[in-house]
C-alpha positions as CSV (number, residue, x, y, z in Angstrom):
1,M,0.0,0.0,0.0
2,K,1.4,3.4,-1.0
3,P,0.1,6.9,-0.9
4,Q,-1.0,8.2,-4.3
5,T,1.6,9.9,-6.4
6,P,1.3,13.5,-7.5
7,G,-1.3,14.0,-10.2
8,Q,-3.5,11.0,-9.1
9,P,-6.9,11.5,-7.5
10,R,-6.4,11.5,-3.7
11,Q,-7.3,8.1,-2.2
12,E,-8.9,8.1,1.3
13,F,-7.6,5.8,4.0
14,V,-9.1,4.5,7.3
15,F,-7.0,5.3,10.3
16,G,-7.3,4.2,13.9
17,R,-6.0,2.0,16.8
18,V,-5.7,-1.7,17.1
19,L,-7.4,-2.4,20.5
20,R,-7.1,-6.2,20.5
21,R,-5.2,-8.6,18.3
22,M,-7.2,-11.8,19.2
23,N,-10.6,-11.5,17.6
24,L,-9.3,-8.3,16.0
25,E,-10.9,-5.2,17.4
26,L,-10.2,-1.9,15.6
27,Q,-11.1,1.5,16.9
28,V,-11.7,3.7,13.9
29,L,-10.5,7.3,14.4
30,G,-11.2,8.8,11.0
31,K,-10.5,9.0,7.3
32,L,-7.5,10.8,5.9
33,Q,-5.7,11.7,2.7
34,F,-2.1,12.2,1.8
35,A,-1.6,15.7,0.3
36,D,1.2,16.4,-2.1
37,D,2.8,18.9,0.2
38,G,3.5,16.2,2.9
39,T,0.5,17.1,5.1
40,V,-2.2,14.7,6.3
41,Q,-5.7,15.9,5.3
42,G,-9.1,14.9,6.8
43,Y,-8.4,13.4,10.1
44,R,-6.6,16.0,12.3
45,H,-4.2,15.4,15.2
46,P,-0.8,16.9,15.9
47,N,0.8,13.4,16.0
48,E,-0.4,12.7,12.5
49,E,0.1,16.2,10.9
50,F,2.7,15.1,8.3
51,W,3.5,12.0,6.3
52,S,6.7,10.8,4.6
53,T,8.5,7.5,3.7
54,A,11.7,6.4,5.3
55,D,13.5,3.2,4.3
56,G,10.5,2.2,2.3
57,Q,8.1,2.5,5.2
58,L,5.2,5.0,5.5
59,C,5.6,7.3,8.5
60,F,3.5,9.9,10.3
61,A,5.1,12.8,12.0
62,S,4.5,15.8,14.2
63,P,6.5,19.1,14.0
64,R,8.9,17.4,16.5
65,G,9.6,14.3,14.3
66,I,8.4,10.8,13.4
67,T,5.5,9.6,15.6
68,T,4.4,6.3,13.9
69,R,6.3,4.1,11.5
70,F,4.1,1.5,9.7
71,D,6.5,-1.4,9.8
72,E,4.1,-4.4,9.7
73,R,1.4,-5.6,7.3
74,L,-1.6,-7.7,8.2
75,Q,-3.5,-9.6,5.4
76,I,-7.2,-9.6,6.2
77,G,-9.2,-11.2,3.4
78,N,-7.8,-9.6,0.3
79,V,-6.9,-6.4,2.0
80,E,-3.5,-5.4,3.3
81,V,-3.6,-3.5,6.5
82,M,-0.6,-1.5,7.6
83,T,0.2,-1.4,11.3
84,G,2.8,0.4,13.5
85,R,3.4,1.5,17.0
86,C,2.8,5.2,17.9
87,L,6.1,6.3,19.5
88,V,4.4,9.0,21.4
89,A,1.3,7.4,22.9
90,G,2.2,3.7,22.7
91,Y,-0.9,2.7,20.7
92,E,-0.7,0.4,17.8
93,H,-2.1,2.2,14.7
94,F,-3.6,0.8,11.6
95,L,-4.2,2.1,8.1
96,Y,-6.0,0.7,5.1
97,P,-7.7,2.1,1.9
98,Y,-11.3,3.4,2.3
99,V,-14.2,1.9,0.3
100,P,-17.8,2.9,1.3
101,L,-19.9,0.1,2.6
102,A,-22.8,0.6,0.3
103,S,-20.5,0.2,-2.8
104,V,-19.7,-3.4,-1.9
105,C,-22.6,-4.6,0.4
106,R,-26.4,-4.8,0.5
107,I,-27.8,-3.3,3.7
108,Q,-31.1,-3.9,5.4
109,Y,-32.4,-1.7,8.2
110,A,-33.9,-3.9,11.0
111,V,-36.2,-2.2,13.5
112,S,-36.7,-4.2,16.7
113,S,-40.2,-3.5,18.1
114,H,-42.9,-5.0,20.3
115,V,-46.7,-5.4,19.9
116,N,-47.2,-2.7,22.5
117,Y,-44.9,-0.1,20.9
118,R,-46.9,0.9,17.8
119,T,-46.6,4.6,18.7
120,A,-42.8,4.4,18.6
121,R,-42.8,2.5,15.3
122,D,-45.2,5.0,13.7
123,G,-42.9,7.8,14.6
124,L,-39.7,6.1,13.4
125,L,-40.7,4.7,10.0
126,P,-41.5,8.0,8.3
127,Q,-38.1,9.3,9.5
128,L,-36.4,6.3,7.8
129,R,-38.2,7.0,4.6
130,A,-37.3,10.7,4.8
131,A,-33.6,9.8,5.2
132,G,-33.8,8.1,1.8
133,I,-34.1,4.5,2.8
134,P,-36.3,2.6,0.3
135,P,-39.2,0.6,1.9
136,E,-37.9,-2.7,0.6
137,A,-34.7,-2.2,2.7
138,I,-36.7,-1.8,6.0
139,R,-37.8,-4.8,8.1
140,V,-39.7,-4.4,11.3
141,T,-39.6,-7.3,13.7
142,I,-42.5,-7.2,16.2
143,A,-41.9,-9.3,19.3
144,G,-44.6,-10.8,21.5
145,A,-47.1,-11.3,18.7
146,P,-49.9,-13.9,19.1
147,R,-48.7,-15.8,16.0
148,R,-45.9,-15.9,13.4
149,E,-46.8,-13.8,10.4
150,I,-45.0,-11.8,7.7
151,R,-46.8,-9.0,5.9
152,T,-45.9,-6.1,3.7
153,V,-47.4,-2.6,4.2
154,D,-46.4,0.2,1.8
155,G,-43.4,-1.9,0.7
156,I,-42.1,-2.3,4.3
157,T,-41.8,-5.9,5.7
158,F,-43.4,-6.5,9.1
159,S,-42.3,-9.8,10.7
160,E,-44.4,-10.7,13.7
161,M,-42.9,-13.3,16.1
162,P,-44.1,-14.8,19.4
163,E,-40.5,-14.6,20.7
164,N,-39.5,-11.8,23.0
165,A,-35.8,-11.1,23.5
166,F,-35.9,-7.3,23.5
167,E,-33.7,-5.9,20.6
168,Y,-32.2,-9.4,20.1
169,T,-35.6,-10.4,18.6
170,A,-34.7,-8.6,15.4
171,L,-31.3,-10.3,15.3
172,I,-33.0,-13.7,15.8
173,D,-35.3,-12.8,12.8
174,A,-32.3,-11.7,10.7
175,A,-30.3,-14.9,11.6
176,T,-33.2,-17.3,10.7
177,R,-34.6,-15.7,7.6
178,D,-33.4,-15.6,4.0
179,L,-32.8,-11.9,3.7
180,A,-31.4,-10.1,0.6
181,A,-28.7,-8.4,2.5
182,D,-25.1,-8.7,3.5
183,Y,-25.4,-6.5,6.6
184,V,-28.2,-5.7,9.0
185,F,-28.3,-2.4,10.8
186,L,-30.1,-2.9,14.1
187,L,-32.4,-0.1,15.3
188,H,-34.6,0.2,18.3
189,D,-38.1,1.5,17.6
190,T,-37.3,4.0,20.4
191,C,-34.9,5.8,18.1
192,H,-35.5,9.0,16.0
193,A,-33.5,9.0,12.7
194,G,-32.2,12.3,11.3
195,P,-31.9,13.1,7.6
196,R,-28.2,12.1,7.4
197,F,-28.8,8.6,8.9
198,R,-28.7,6.5,5.7
199,Q,-25.8,8.5,4.3
200,L,-23.7,8.0,7.5
201,V,-24.5,4.3,7.7
202,E,-23.8,3.5,4.1
203,N,-20.5,5.6,4.0
204,Q,-19.0,3.5,6.8
205,P,-15.8,1.7,5.7
206,G,-16.6,-1.4,3.8
207,T,-13.1,-2.4,2.8
208,L,-12.7,-5.2,5.4
209,P,-15.1,-8.1,6.0
210,I,-16.0,-6.8,9.5
211,D,-18.5,-8.9,11.5
212,Y,-19.8,-6.1,13.8
213,I,-19.6,-2.3,13.5
214,S,-20.9,-0.5,16.6
215,V,-22.2,3.0,16.4
216,L,-20.8,3.5,19.9
217,A,-17.4,2.2,20.8
218,T,-18.9,0.8,24.1
219,G,-21.5,-1.2,22.1
220,W,-24.3,0.3,24.2
221,F,-27.9,-0.5,23.0
222,N,-26.4,-3.0,20.5
223,I,-27.1,-0.4,17.8
224,G,-25.0,-0.9,14.7
225,L,-24.2,-3.1,11.7
226,Y,-24.0,-6.9,11.8
227,S,-22.9,-9.1,9.0
228,R,-25.5,-11.7,8.2
229,Q,-22.8,-14.4,8.1
230,F,-21.9,-13.6,11.7
231,L,-25.6,-13.6,12.8
232,Q,-26.2,-17.0,11.1
233,L,-23.1,-18.4,12.7
234,H,-24.6,-17.6,16.1
235,R,-28.2,-18.4,15.2
236,D,-28.6,-21.0,18.0
237,Y,-27.2,-18.7,20.6
238,L,-29.5,-15.9,19.6
239,K,-32.5,-18.2,19.6
240,S,-31.6,-19.2,23.1
241,L,-32.2,-15.6,24.3
242,N,-36.0,-15.9,23.9
243,G,-37.6,-14.9,27.2
244,I,-34.5,-13.3,28.6
245,S,-34.9,-10.8,31.4
246,K,-34.0,-7.1,30.8
247,K,-31.2,-7.3,33.4
248,A,-29.6,-10.3,31.6
249,A,-30.1,-8.6,28.2
250,I,-28.2,-5.6,29.4
251,E,-25.4,-7.8,30.8
252,I,-25.0,-9.3,27.4
253,E,-25.1,-5.9,25.8
254,L,-22.2,-4.7,28.0
255,N,-20.3,-8.0,27.9
256,H,-20.6,-8.4,31.6
257,H,-18.8,-11.6,32.7
258,E,-17.7,-12.1,29.1
259,M,-21.3,-12.9,28.2
260,G,-21.6,-10.7,25.1
261,F,-22.0,-12.6,21.9
262,K,-20.6,-9.6,20.0
263,R,-17.3,-10.4,21.6
264,R,-17.3,-13.6,19.5
265,A,-17.0,-11.6,16.3
266,G,-13.8,-12.3,14.5
267,L,-13.3,-8.6,13.4
268,T,-15.1,-5.6,15.0
269,S,-14.8,-1.8,14.6
270,N,-16.9,1.3,15.3
271,F,-18.4,4.1,13.3
272,L,-16.2,6.9,12.2
273,C,-17.7,9.2,14.8
274,S,-18.9,7.7,18.1
275,K,-19.7,10.7,20.2
276,R,-22.7,10.2,22.5
277,P,-23.9,13.4,24.1
278,T,-26.8,13.1,26.4
279,T,-29.7,15.5,25.7
280,G,-31.7,15.6,28.9
281,I,-35.3,14.5,29.6
282,H,-37.9,14.1,26.8
283,H,-41.5,12.9,26.3
284,P,-41.2,11.5,22.8
285,Y,-44.2,9.3,23.0
286,G,-46.4,11.2,25.4
287,D,-45.8,8.7,28.2
288,L,-43.4,8.5,31.0
289,P,-40.3,10.8,30.7
290,R,-37.2,9.3,28.9
291,R,-33.6,10.3,28.7
292,G,-32.1,11.1,25.4
293,M,-28.8,10.4,23.8
294,Y,-27.7,11.7,20.4
295,L,-25.5,9.2,18.4
296,E,-23.7,11.6,16.2
297,G,-22.0,8.9,14.1
298,A,-25.4,7.8,12.7
299,D,-27.5,10.9,13.2
300,L,-29.7,9.0,15.6
301,H,-31.4,10.0,18.8
302,K,-32.0,7.2,21.2
303,F,-34.6,7.4,24.0
304,Y,-34.4,5.1,27.0
305,G,-36.0,4.7,30.4
306,M,-35.1,6.8,33.4
307,N,-33.9,3.7,35.3
308,H,-31.8,2.3,32.4
309,A,-28.6,1.4,34.2
310,V,-26.6,1.2,31.0
311,A,-26.7,4.7,29.7
312,R,-26.9,7.0,32.7
313,P,-24.7,10.0,32.1
């Protein structure tokens, strides 16, 4: 892998930290480009202000000198990932070419809901359409239904299931159905989607065959992209969650006691922007007050109960 030569269109690269080598976990920090004047464009940090090559190796530098030397290459699928230790902070950095997810994969948007949450669903679905998502790419899984039934309304698929495993119900549905998708984006019906939602999801890096891409680096709420291959591999485990308590569901979400099935993913990363500012108290459904959290990386607002132990600020 080499930066483009002068005169070529600038190629974008994905840059970040290697958090874990076993079951590779990548923390994406941003996208960058190599400018002809030796500066790094896009992602901004003093430790990666300049780029150069030394002894055939790509290097990042600050005004005080070289900070990272990319001296190792990992082969992941058909992609070569460059890695190197940051001499300033001690992190192991990675770098690979950027390709938008939607250019190489089919994405379906899975809304996890319940028979008693129609008000929330009715608020979210028009927002998804307004964000540009075609109805055939939306699948609503309704837990706690009296019988198993699949129906289509205005082009959107509604899958009613007797199972109830909170948001995991939609993952059970995705793992056990023959969906025309490579990735599933898991949404709660208690989300509000902004106009940039689809654009931000589909512009996530799709270069590597990543199993799980979390909107939040912590994995809170389980919101994010799951490869269908990964879901199918853990189909039996997901099905075993039917009837789980909310407390146990949260423990799995946060990987308490190494319970989280997301930890089994062979390759994970996060969205390019994972800020999670809390936004106070809201009444989005005219019922009990809820806390709000804005997931900037996906232009999503998530509302959750006042006693939700996971996301208290």
